[in-house]
N, C-alpha and C positions, 0 to 999 in steps of 0.2 A: 585525849585530854577532856576533862569536864570543866566547863565554864559555869561559874555560879554567879548569877546576877546579884546586884546589891541587896535586894530585899529577900533573898533566899539564903538561909544559913546552911552551911555545908553539913551540919549534923542531921538534916532531914533527908539526906540522900543516902539510900542503902544500895550498894552495888551487889547484885545477886549473881550476875554472870557477864564476863567479857570474853567472847569467843568468836574469832573470825569476823570481826567487824560488827557483831551484834552486841549491844549494850542493854542490859536489863536493869530497870529501876523499879523500886517499890512505888506504891501509890501514896506519896507523902502529902501532908497538908501544909499549907503556908498561910501566913497572915499578911494580907496586903495592908501596909501601913496607912495608905490613904483612905481606904474604906473600912479598915479594921474588921474585915470579914475573912472567914476561913474558906479557902478554895482547894479543890483537889487537882493535883497534877497527874495527868495520865502517864502511864509508863511509856517509854519510847525506845524503839530500836534505832540504832544508828548505822549508817552505811547501807549498801544495797543488799536487798534480799527479795525472795519470792514468797508471796503469801497466797496459799491455795485455800479457799473456803468451800468445802464440799457441800454445805447446805445452800449457799448462795450460788454455787456453780460457777465460780469465778477464779481466775488466776490474775494476781496483781504483781506488777514489777514495781518495787518500792525502793526509795532512797530516803532513809530516815523517815520523816513524816510525810514525804511527798509520794504520791502515786503517779508513776510515769506512764503506765499503760494498764488497762484492764481488758481481759479476754474472757470469753465464755468457754466453759468446759464442754466438750462434745460428749464424753462418757467417762464413767468411773466404774470400779468394781461393784457388783451387785451387793447391796447391804444384806447381811444375813447369810451370805454364801462364804465359803472358805477363802475365796479370793477377793473379799471386800477390801476397799482401799484403806490403807493404814493412816494413822495420824501421828504427829510428833514434830519436833524441831530437828531437822536434819541438816547436815553439811555436805554439799556436793563434793564428790571425790573424783568424778570423771564424767565426760559426755562423749557421745559418738554421733557423727553425722548420719550414720545408718547402722543401727544395731539389729542383729538377727536374734530373735527369740527362739531359744531351743525348746521352750515349752509350747508356745503357740505356733511355732514354725512359720513366722512372718517377719518381714522387715519393718523396722520402726524408725522412720526418719526423724532426724534432729532429736535424738534421745538424750535426756538429761537424767543421770542416775540419782535416785533418792535413797533407797536402802534395799538390800536384798534383791528381789526380783522386780522391784517397783521403779518405774521411770515416769517422767513427763515426756511426751513425744507426740508426733503428728499421726495422721491416719495410717495405720499399718496396712501392708499389702502382702499377698502371697507371692511366692517365687514366679508365678505366671503373670504377675502384674495386677491381679484383681484386688481391689481395695476391700478391707474388712468393713462390714456394715452392721455389726452387731450392736444391740442397744446398750450393752454393758461391756466394759473392758475386762481384762483379766486382773484388774486391780490397779493398773497404771492410770495416770491422768492423761486422757486423750484429748488433743486439741486439733483444730484445723491446721493444716500444714503451714500456712503463713504465720499463724500465731505460735506454733511450736518453734518456728525459726526465730521469732522474736525472743522467746524465752532462751533458746539455745545461744543466741548471740549475746544476751544479757548476762548469762551465768558464767562465772569464772570458777576455777577450782577453789573450794572452800566457801563459796557463796551459800549462805543459809537458805534453807527451804522450809517454810512452815506450812504444815498441812493440818487443818483444823475443821471441826464442824461448828465451832463457835467463835471464840475470841482468839486473836493471835497470841495472847499471853497465857493461854491455857496450859502451856508446857514450860513455863518459866520454872527454874529450879526451886525445889522445896528448901525451906530453911535448914541450914546445916546443923545436924546433931550427930552424936555418936550413935551408931546402930545399937538398938537395945533389945531386939527380938530376933528369933530365928523362925523362918516361915518356909516350910517345905512345899506347901501348896503354891506359893508364889514362884518357886523354882519350876514346878511342873507346868504352871501356866506360861511362864516365859519360854520353857522348852517347846511347848506347843506352838507358841507364837512364832518363834524362830523357824520351826519346821514349816509353818504356813507361809512364811515370808521368804525363805531361802530355798526350800526343797520342793521338787515336783511331787505332788500329792498322790497321783493316781498310778504311778509306776508300780509294777509288781516287784515286791521285795520279800525277803525272808524275815518273819517276825520272831519275837523272843522264843516262841515254842517250836521254831524250825519250819513252820508251815508258811506257804505263800500268802501274802496279804498286800495291803497298800498302806502308806503312811497315814492316809486319811482315816482308814478303818481303825488304826491304832490309837486315835485320839481318845476315844471313850475308855480304852484300856488304861491309858496313862492317867487321865483326869478323874474318871469315875472309880475305876478299880484300883487306882494308885499303884500301878505296876511300873516301877521305875526302870525295869529292864527295857521298856520302850524307848527311854531316853538314849540308851546305848545304841539302839537300832537307828534312831534318828541321826546320832552323831557320827555313825560310821562313814557317811558320805563325805563329810568335810573335816572329820577329826575332832576329838573332844576339846582340844585346846582352842581351836578356831571357834567351835560352837559356843564355848563359855565366853570367849571374847565378844562374839556377836550378842550374847545375852547382856553383857555389861554395856556394850555400846547402845543397845536398845533402851536400857534403863536410863542412860543419859539423855537420849532423844525425848524421853517422856518427863524429864525434869526430876527423876528419882535420885536426888543428890546423895541420899543416905543408904542406898541399896547396892549391895555387892554380891555377886555370885562367884563362889570359889570352885564349883564343879556342877556337872549336870545332875548329880545324884545326892547333893547335900543341901541343907536349908539355906535360903537367902538370908544374908545378914542385912537387917533393915529396921525400919521404925514403923509404928502404927500409921503415921501420916503417909509414908510412902506406900505401905501395903494398901491403904484405902484408896489412894490415888491410882494405883495400878488396877485394882478391881474396878474402879469407876471407868478407867480407860477400856478395859475388856468389855464392860457393860455397854459402852458407846461405840467402840470401833471394831470389836471382835464378837459380834452378835452370834456368830456361828459357834463359838465356844460356850455360850451361856448354858445350854442344856447339860453340859458335861461337868458343871461344878456348882456348888452351893456357897455363895459369898458369905452366908451367915455362919458357916462352919469355922 
């Protein structure tokens, strides 16, 4: 329920998104009758959520405008590497007290799932009990064990998790419009992003030409040479239907309200605003992909 104080007219409130306890409001202006001055009202999330700021190196447990706890991040994915940490507004779907990573072959205590292969968790350790001491994670948000337990206990299923390098409202939904353009490059970039976020990159696989390669080596072929057969190779592991579903889920986490992917090999139905927002996201959070495409094209 939205409660409107006496001096605020309901017409100034624009509801952009209500999802799993997170309420997005625009930045309206109001006039204070006593002072007759215009003031800005900051947007507000309601309910509990987790706010991760990669630049500040912090994880905050929030309840509406209140910060309940603040913790320091131990490590994230290396910027510019293919496993750099992702950004977006995510909704937790599950958590595990001890998750085993089939990629890193380590145990990750108090793991809270974010998206794809990405979690918030404690200090991982190998099966022999030795703790991992690397400077960077494999893209996950690594915390001290005691802090990971705090996050684990705080998060319930459907708790929002915001990961940002700037403001917590960076991923609020774009204004709703009917998609007006088709963009195949956007599809290719999203296919590449889902591959980086869901699939093991350095495993030996069979490429479109029948030769042995890796998914990582195929990125240039997909994005630079625009060989859409690579998308079929990527989708083989999890199935095309699931792959497209993940592409559309990812668009929602980035606030791309007007973007829809119908297949891995057809143009995205989108708007200029969403296309620009997606390229800006790639430029900020997917630095590894920048050499493979030209945003000006």
